[in-house]
Backbone as a ProteinNet text record, in pm:
[ID]
protein_1_A
[PRIMARY]
XXXXXXXXXXXXXXXXXXXXXXXXXXXXXXXXXXXXXXXXXXXXXXXXXXXXXXXXXXXXXXXXXXXXXXXXXX
[TERTIARY]
1425.2	1405.7	1348.7	1384.7	1338.1	1186.7	1124.9	979.8	909.7	960.8	899	915.6	1028	1049.4	950.5	931.3	838.3	696.1	658.3	524.1	503.4	605.3	594.2	576.1	650.8	638.5	500.2	442.6	309.9	203.2	225.2	126.3	139.6	250.2	270.3	158	114.2	3.8	-126.2	-147.5	-268.2	-264.4	-149.8	-136.5	-146.4	-96.6	-107.4	-254	-332	-475.5	-546.1	-508.1	-566.9	-536.8	-414.8	-378	-460.9	-477.9	-557.8	-702.5	-758.9	-897.1	-909.1	-812.3	-812.8	-807.3	-721.6	-710.2	-840.4	-906.8	-1035	-1141.5	-1141.8	-1238	-1212.5	-1086.1	-1052.1	-1101.9	-1081.8	-1128.5	-1280.5	-1350.7	-1497.5	-1544.1	-1483.7	-1522.3	-1496.2	-1380.1	-1345.8	-1440.6	-1474.6	-1565.2	-1707.4	-1741.7	-1876.8	-1883.3	-1770.9	-1771.5	-1715.6	-1663	-1605.1	-1475.2	-1451.2	-1328	-1214.8	-1091.9	-977.3	-961.2	-1005.9	-1000	-1090.5	-1208.9	-1302.1	-1248.3	-1193.2	-1138.1	-1021.2	-933.4	-818.2	-859.1	-962.8	-1008.3	-1058.9	-1135.1	-1188.7	-1075.3	-974.4	-863.1	-759.2	-768.7	-671.3	-538.2	-542.8	-420.9	-441.1	-333.3	-340.3	-421.9	-482.2	-565.7	-486.9	-356.4	-276.3	-257	-269.4	-246.6	-344.7	-475.6	-566.2	-534.6	-494.9	-459.2	-335.3	-238.6	-117.8	-153.1	-239.5	-277.9	-350.8	-443.6	-519.5	-430.5	-325.5	-234.3	-129.7	-126.3	-29.7	100.8	109.5	231.9	226.4	113.6	96.7	142.2	186.5	228.5	369.9	400.2	533.6	617.6	578.4	652.2	784	885.3	1014.8	1016.4	1058	1067.5	1210.3	1222.6	1355.9	1416.1	1541.4	1610.1	1671.5	1645.4	1691.3	1803.1	1910.9	2020.8	2006.6	2022	2016.7	2148.4	2216.5	2341.8	2452.7	2538.4	2653.5	2616.2	2591.1	2573.5	2452.4	2368.4	2248.8	2142.3	2075.5	1969.3	1838.2	1743.9	1613	1519.8
2228.6	2102.2	2122.4	2232.3	2253.2	2265.2	2322.6	2336.6	2201.8	2105	1972.4	1904.1	1921.8	1860.9	1918.4	2048.5	2113.5	2065.6	2055.2	2008.5	1865.2	1781.9	1642.6	1635.2	1715.4	1715.4	1761.8	1854.8	1903.9	1799.3	1715.5	1614.5	1485.2	1465.1	1342	1316.3	1415.1	1389.1	1350.3	1404.9	1371.8	1225.6	1181.2	1041.6	947.5	990.2	909.8	891.6	997.8	989.3	896.7	902.4	811.7	666.4	639.9	504.3	461.5	552.7	521.8	490	569.5	547.1	414.4	384	256.7	140.3	149.9	43.7	25.2	134.7	125	60.1	94.5	33.1	-116.2	-155.8	-298.4	-368.5	-307.2	-365.4	-381.2	-277.6	-283.2	-392.8	-400.8	-502.8	-642.9	-661.4	-792.9	-832.6	-737.4	-766.9	-795	-741.8	-767.3	-895.1	-966.9	-1097.9	-1103.9	-994.3	-997.1	-1076.8	-1150.7	-1228.6	-1136.3	-1174	-1089.7	-1079.9	-1182.5	-1177.1	-1066.4	-1053.7	-948.9	-810.4	-798	-669.5	-630.7	-726.3	-699.5	-659	-723.8	-691.7	-548.1	-507	-370.5	-268	-299.3	-206.6	-213.9	-317.7	-333.1	-387.1	-467.3	-528	-677.9	-748.6	-892.9	-924.5	-1042.8	-1083	-1091.1	-1109.9	-1119	-982.7	-875.2	-741.1	-706	-727.1	-699	-784.5	-909.9	-995.8	-941.2	-891.9	-834.4	-711.8	-627.5	-505.9	-540.2	-635.9	-674.3	-741.1	-808.8	-875.7	-780	-657.5	-560.3	-558.7	-636.7	-639	-542.2	-475.7	-388.5	-246.4	-215	-78.7	-56.4	67.6	101.5	167.2	148.2	207.7	134.6	211.2	149.7	108.5	-14.6	-62.5	-45.1	-19.5	-12.2	-150.6	-159.2	-287.1	-297.6	-407	-427.3	-529.7	-497.3	-591	-676.7	-806.5	-900.8	-975.5	-966	-1041.1	-983	-1071	-1027.6	-1006.8	-884.7	-848.9	-904.4	-976.8	-1029.6	-920.7	-912	-814.8	-890.3	-856.1	-923.9	-849.3
-1272.3	-1203	-1063.2	-997.5	-861.1	-855.3	-961.1	-963.7	-960.1	-1033.6	-1035.4	-900.4	-837.3	-706	-605.2	-607.9	-515.6	-542.9	-671.3	-705.9	-658	-677.2	-634.3	-483.4	-409.9	-264	-221	-295.7	-261.5	-289.7	-390.8	-427.4	-347.3	-281.3	-203.5	-103.1	-25.8	68	-3.5	-122.4	-198.7	-240.5	-293	-333.8	-213.8	-99.5	22.5	59.8	48.3	78.4	-20	-147.9	-246.6	-210.8	-169	-126.6	-5.5	89.7	208.7	171.3	81.2	38	-34.8	-121.6	-193.2	-95.3	4.7	104.7	182.3	215.8	285.9	197.7	68.9	-22.2	-36.4	-39.4	-45.4	80.1	195.2	320.6	322.8	280	276.9	181.6	64	-33.3	20.9	84.6	138.8	251.3	337.6	448.2	400.3	283.5	231.9	149.4	140.3	77.1	-63.6	-116.4	-250.7	-249.4	-355.2	-366.7	-410.7	-375.4	-411.2	-562.6	-635.8	-781.8	-835.4	-775.5	-816.3	-781.8	-663.5	-620	-709.4	-735.6	-821.5	-961.4	-1014.8	-1150.1	-1156.9	-1056.4	-1053.3	-1041.8	-961.1	-940.6	-1051.5	-1135.2	-1242.6	-1193.8	-1089	-1034	-1022.2	-993.7	-973.6	-848.2	-846.1	-732.4	-602.4	-611.4	-489.5	-422.8	-498.7	-443.4	-331.1	-349.2	-235.8	-113.9	-135.6	-21.6	49.4	-27.1	33.4	116.7	62.4	133.9	263.1	254.9	374.7	479.5	433	526.4	583.2	530.8	580.2	504	396.4	317.1	200.9	181.9	67.1	88.6	206.8	234.4	185.7	161.2	112.8	221.4	344.7	455.3	474.4	505.9	535.1	681.2	703.7	841.1	890.5	1018.6	1077.8	1083.2	1052.3	1060.4	1199.1	1264.5	1401.3	1400.2	1468.5	1477.5	1603.5	1585.6	1696.2	1700.2	1807.2	1819.5	1733.6	1679.3	1600.5	1454.7	1418.1	1278.4	1207.8	1277.1	1213.1	1209.3	1096.1	1082.1	1067.5	1152.4	1148.2	1057
[MASK]
++++++++++++++++++++++++++++++++++++++++++++++++++++++++++++++++++++++++++

């Protein structure tokens, strides 16, 4: 099992770069006037996915949770 974990860790940066390239291609397509439906069809995803990525909601980064006041988490 340790071999697969090590391989996965080694491939993580590669997959991150693929995601970055995909996001850049979506941006270029959107700026050139392509509709999100067209972009989604080419990528094999729903039309809302390119819109989410362009709006910044498509990332898988974990955000820090900030506490405001008594126990409320924003």
